[in-house]
C-alpha positions as CSV (number, residue, x, y, z in Angstrom):
1,M,-2.2,-8.1,-8.7
2,T,-2.3,-6.1,-5.0
3,V,-4.4,-2.4,-5.2
4,L,-2.4,0.3,-2.6
5,V,-4.8,2.4,-1.0
6,L,-3.0,4.9,1.0
7,T,-5.1,6.7,3.3
8,R,-6.1,7.5,6.9
9,P,-7.5,4.9,9.2
10,T,-10.9,6.5,9.2
11,D,-11.7,7.3,5.6
12,A,-15.5,6.5,5.1
13,T,-14.9,6.6,1.2
14,A,-11.8,4.4,1.2
15,D,-13.9,1.9,2.9
16,L,-16.3,1.8,0.2
17,V,-14.0,1.5,-2.2
18,I,-12.0,-1.4,-0.1
19,A,-15.2,-3.0,-0.1
20,E,-16.1,-3.1,-3.3
21,L,-12.7,-4.3,-4.3
22,N,-13.1,-7.2,-1.5
23,E,-16.3,-7.9,-3.7
24,R,-14.5,-8.2,-6.4
25,S,-12.1,-10.6,-5.0
26,V,-9.1,-7.7,-5.6
27,S,-6.4,-8.3,-3.1
28,V,-6.0,-4.6,-1.3
29,C,-3.3,-3.5,0.7
30,R,-4.4,-0.2,3.2
31,L,-1.7,1.8,4.4
32,D,-1.8,5.0,6.3
33,P,1.2,7.7,5.2
34,G,0.7,9.4,8.3
35,G,2.8,6.7,10.0
36,F,6.0,7.3,8.0
37,P,8.5,6.9,9.3
38,E,7.6,5.7,12.8
39,S,5.1,2.8,11.9
40,L,5.5,2.9,8.0
41,S,9.0,2.1,6.6
42,M,9.9,2.4,2.8
43,A,12.5,1.1,0.5
44,A,13.1,1.5,-3.5
45,R,15.8,0.8,-6.0
46,I,16.1,1.8,-10.0
47,G,19.5,0.8,-12.0
48,P,20.9,0.6,-15.4
49,D,19.5,-2.9,-15.1
50,H,16.0,-2.6,-14.2
51,M,13.4,-1.3,-16.6
52,S,11.3,0.3,-13.8
53,W,11.6,0.8,-10.0
54,E,11.1,-1.6,-7.6
55,G,10.7,-1.5,-3.8
56,A,8.3,-2.4,-0.6
57,L,6.4,-0.7,1.7
58,R,6.3,-1.8,5.3
59,S,4.1,-1.4,8.0
60,Q,3.6,-3.1,11.4
61,H,0.5,-5.7,10.1
62,R,1.3,-5.4,6.1
63,D,3.9,-5.2,3.8
64,V,3.6,-4.7,-0.4
65,S,6.1,-4.8,-2.7
């Protein structure tokens, strides 16, 4: 499991949360939604054969499903 943190690059509160998650060995992906659509893209799908949606967020440096 990966925790997705959507925030701007200079968010001191998010920095503290991410540091705590790292201390607990939790996988974290930090993305800035302000980069959409220039440097952040999203793809998602849901259909009759799926019980829930699935997709991915992609940035220049990180991807998360």
